[in-house]
N, C-alpha and C positions, 0 to 999 in steps of 0.2 A: 449490406445488403453486396452479397457475394454479383462478383460482375457472370452474365452467359456469353457464354464462346457460343460461334457457330461457324458452319462453313458456307461458305455462300460460293458456288462454281457458275464463276462469269466467261462465257467467251467472246474475247471483244475482236471480230474481223477486220482488221486493218486492210478494207481495198481501198486504197490512195488515186484519187481522180487528179494521176501524174498527169506531167508534161509527157509527150511522146519520148521515147525512147530511155524511159524510167522505170525503172522497176518499182510496184508495189511493195512497199518500205517499210517496216518498224522503230528501224536506227539500228534493231539487233542482231536483224535477219529479215530476205527478199526475197521475194516468188516473183518472176515473172518465166516467159516463154522463152527457151532456148534458141537461141541463135539461126537463123536461115542464110545460109550463104555469106554469114557474114554480118548481117543488120540486124539490129534486136530493134524486137518489135515492143511495143509497149504494153501491148495484149492477147490473148488469140484472137485472131479475125478468123474465120471459118466459113466455109459456108460447104453443102450437101445435100443432096437429094433422099430422099424416103429412103430405106432401107441400105442407106452403107455405111461404111464405119472407113472413119480417117484416122491415122495413126502421128502421134508428136512428143513431143517433148518439155518438162517443165522444168528450171532451174530454182535448184533453193540455195541458198547462197546463207553462210552463218558467216555475221560482223564481229564476233565477241570471239573471247581467248578462250575460250572452254569448249567441248563437243555440243551439241543440238539434237536429240532428235524430235522427233515431230511425226505426227499423223497424218498421213495424204488419201484426201479426199475429194470430191466433185461434188460441188454446192449448187443450187439454182438458187436464179438473184429477186430481189424483189425490193418492193417501196418502201421507206417505214414512211409507217406511221403518225408521226409525230411533223418530220415534214419532207417530207419524200427523196430521203438523199437513200443510195445507191447501199444493199445490202444480201450478205448471203445467210440460207437456212443454215445451223448448226448440223454436227451431225450426226447426234441425235433425231431430227428432224425428219420430214418422209417428204424424198425429193422426184420429181416428176418429170423433169427435162433433163439438163444439160447435165443434172449433180447424180440422175441416174442413169444416164446412156456416158458418161466420162467413168473409168477405173484404169488407173495409175498399175504399175505392173508392180507396182511392190507397192502397200500399204502403212508402211511405216519407214523411215528412213535415217540416218546417224552420220549428220554434217561435222564432220570434224573443223577445228576452231579454224577459223578465216578462212575460207577454204567453202567450196560448193559442190552440187549431187547434182546431175541430171537424171531425170528420170522419165525412160516412154511414158504412153498413156494410149490407149484406145478410143475415139467417142463413135462409138455406135449407136445412128438415128435406126429408129424403127420403122419400121416398112408402114405402120398408122400416124406419123407423127406431122404434127398440120406441121401446113405451110407457114413462113414467115420468118422472126425474129426468136429464138430462142438463148436467152443469156443464164452466166450462172460463172463459177470461178473453178479453178484446182484450188483447195486452201493447206497450208502446212500447219496444222493446230500441233500447240509446241505441249508435251509432256508435261513437264512440272507447273507446278501451282506458285504460282509468283503469288507472295503477298500485296492482300489491299488494302487501306483504309477502314479504320473501324466506323461503325458508326455510333454514335453518339458514345463510344468509350467500352460498348458492350457488346458489340459486334466483330466479330473478326472476319473478316471478306477474302477468299482468295479468291484474284483472276489466272483462267487459264489465255491466253492471247492467241492467238492465230493470223497470217499474211494469207491475201489470197489474189493469186493474178486470172482478172476478169476472163471469161469468154463469151465472143461477141456470131453466135452459132447464125447463120442465115440459112436455115432450111425451103431448097426449091417448091416455086408453088407460087400461084399468086398471093398477091402481096396489098391489102387494104388498110389504109391510114384510117383510121379513125377518132378524134375529139372529139368532151363533151364536157361540160361545166351545169353539175348539176346540185340540188339541194342547195340554193345560195337561202342564205338568212340574212338578218338581222337584228344587232342589239345595241340598240341603243339607251346613249350614257346623254342625262343634262342637268346644270342644274337646275335644285325646285324653283327660284328665282331667273329668270330671265337676264344675259347678262352681268351673271355677278359670278360664272364659271367660263370655263372649258366642257363644250360639249365635243361627245366623242361616239362613232358609230361603229360598231364591230361587225364588219363583213365575212363570216364564214361559208367556203361553199367545196364541193368536191371536185375535183379534176378528174378527172376516167379518159384513159386509151382503152378505149373497148376496138383496139383493130389488131394486126399480127405485127407491127411492128415499132420498134425504137420513135419513139419522139422527142423532142430536144422544142416543149413547147415554151410558148411566150401569151402573158395572159394582161390585159389593157381592164383600165375600171374609170368607167366614167356612171358620171348621175347629174340625170336632168329637174330639174324643181317646175315649178307653178307659170304655163304659160314657154315650156321647153326649154325655158335657163340652162345655161349648163355649169354648171355646181363645178364639177370634178372627170380629171381629165387626166390620168396618165397611168405609162405601163409598171405592172409590178416587178419585183424585184426578189423576191421570197418564194420561186418557182423551181419547184425538181428541173434540176437542168437537162435530167433523162427522165420519159415516164416509160416504164418496162410494158411490152404488153397484157391487156388485161386487168396493170395495176391499178389502182386509186390512191389519190392522200386529199384528206381535208386539212385543208389553210385556213385560216385565217389574216386577216387583213384591216386595219386600223386607219378611217377616217378619222383623222383627228378634223377640230371643227366644223364640223357637218354643223348645218344648218341647226337653228331652235323653232324656231316656224317657218314649216315649208312642208308643201308636200309632192313628190314628184317617184323618179326611179332608178335606183340602179343597175348596170348593167356589168357582167365579165362577158369579155370575148379572147378566150384561147383559139389560139393558131401554133403549127408546126406545119413541116409539108407537106403538099396537099393533104391536109386537114386542117378541119374550122368548127369551133360551136366555143355556142352565148347563150348563156341563162337572163332574169333580172326577176328583181324582189320591190314591192310598190314600198314606199316608204311616207308616215305620215308623223312628221314633225313639229311636237306641239309640246311647250312648257309646261313644267307640272302644276304650277299654282295656277296658268293659267283654264287645264283640265278639268283644274278640280272645281275652278268656279264654274267652269262649260257641263261638269256632271253633277253638281251643285242644284244647279240654275233647272236641269232636264228635270232632274227627282223633284222640287219642289213643285215643275208646270204638271209632272203626273198625278201628283197628289194633288195637285187642285180640281185636276178635270178626273177626278176617284171622285174628290167631295163634292165637286157639283154631280158628275152621273147620283152620288145617294141622295144628294137635296130634289133632283128632278124624280125619281122613283117614289119618295116617302111622299111628295106632291099628287 
């Protein structure tokens, strides 16, 4: 059978959570704010009122031994569904915030080997822009299509890479921090026979930034059993470092060693500066074997009552 060949275009946007004074960098090129007064800025931190236009500059550095050509564009940022990581829209996606407002002076740029090129750009904030935080990036997209790995040896994959410098824009007006925990659900996994294996409860929840400012959330997980006994109390680590305005992410936390016989509540409490939200879900932990015995007993009792009623009705 002949191998199939196809081309998959993937935009890999490397927006690094780099330490201060370090550019977004993928090893071959970097994108960062042009120096202002000798000081290197890690990201663009801007503020403006609705209806105003800002002027700034972005620098693209080529670290390779050959010239590189890029397409420059503004992009809106969002939190990924998988883990809430920072990501930006591709060039072909619709932009409604920073991505629509930021316009580089040139859409393409060629950077000589081991050199840098600085490009001016404007950021025009519409008169009806909503107050609060608007987050995005200025992206340098490589025109080349890099070879990628083949899937099962049958599909050739091409990857188009990009690097972007983050833009944090605060539009003047009232700021409203608001954080919510929503849609808490529990999936229990227990051994058939109590004590013969480990039990686990997967706790799935949605963390939702309902306000208009970027939040750095923390989430605490607690569980109580019968008579208010504390079963679990810990802070969660798999939480987005920053949750953008209006964004929500669904996460799952594993509670290993969850009780195999208990009845109680699981509570998730999210907090950030000037914002807090919580939600609770109840659980009934009952071993499958014991549950089956109880179900069989209940069915037998129902059947017995039905039989008695039939006997009474006949007499």
